[in-house]
N, C-alpha and C positions, 0 to 999 in steps of 0.2 A: 503569482500563483492563482490568485482569485480572478475569476472571469475567463476561464478557458472554455466556456460554453456548457460545462456540466453544472449540475446543481451545486450550490455553495457548500452544502453540508457534506457532499462527497469530496469536494476539494479540501475541506477542513480535515476530514478523516484521512485522506491520502497524505496530506502534509504532515500530520502527526505520525502516521505509519512510516513515512520517509525518514523522519527524525529517529524513529526507533530502529529501523533497518540500518541507518547510517551510524548509529551509536551515539547520536547527539542526545537522545533520551534513553538512558540506560535502564535495564530491568530493575524494578523496585524504585526507580527515580520518579519524582513527582512530575506529572504532566501539567501543561497549562490549564488553568481553569476556564470554564466556558465564558466567564465575564472577561478574563484576559484576552481570550481569542476574539470575543465580540468587539472589544475596544481596539485591538490591534488591526483587525480586518474591517472594522466599521460596519459590522453586521448585527442583526438581531441576536441576542443571547440564545433564543430558542433555536435558531439555525445552527449556532455553534454547538449547542447541546445535542442536537440531532446527529451531528457528525461525530461527536465524542461517544454518543450512545451506540453508534454502529460498531465502534471498537470495543465497547463494553460487552456488547452482544457476542462478539467474536472471542471474548476472553482475553483480549489484548490489554485492556485497561480495567482497573477496578477502583472502587471508591472506598476510602477510609473515612468513615463518618466523622464529620467535623474538621477534617484535615484537607481532603481534596482527592484528586484522581492520581493514580499511580500506574506505572507500567508493570504488567504481570510478569512473573518469571516464565520464561519460554516464549514471550511475545515475539521476539525477533525471529525465532524459528518458525512460529506460526505464520507470520507475515511473509517470510521468505518462501515457505512452501506454497502459500496461496498465490504469490506472485509468479513463482516458477510454473505452476499449473496454468495460470492465465497467459504467461508467455508462450507456453507450448500450444495452448488452444488458439491463441491469436496469430502466432507466426509459424510455429513448427508444423502444425497440421496442414495448413495451406501450402507450405513449402514442400512437404513430402507428397502431397497430392499432385502438385504441379510437376515435381520431379518424376513421379510415376507416369504422368501423361507424356512427359518428354522421353521416357525410357531410361532415365538415370537411375543408377543403383544408389544405395545409401552411401557407399564409398565415394561415388562421384560427387554426391552432395557434400560429404566431409571434405573432399579435395577442394571443392569450390569455396567452402568456408575457410579452409586453411590458406587458400590463395589470397583471401581478402584480409586475413589477420596480420 
């Protein structure tokens, strides 16, 4: 996971988000601490905290004072919606634009997708 060319804190945030989406970190379950993440990935705790704070800012994680970080109720839905939008922006919009250039209808595109499934 670490060192895919993106900043480490983004990779940390995505790793935690992946665990939430996959159900490995359930809603209201305790998330790894920044110190645990720093030790595991051998990075600076401030870098791990920056990744965790991205998820706190999105409302995906929250802090229970003196106990640690926890996954918020509804976090999985928030992350799935965010990633669905990113998927459409990154892949579907260019696909539909190219299909239009080629004179393909939406049904033609659906048929192409179904042929690959």
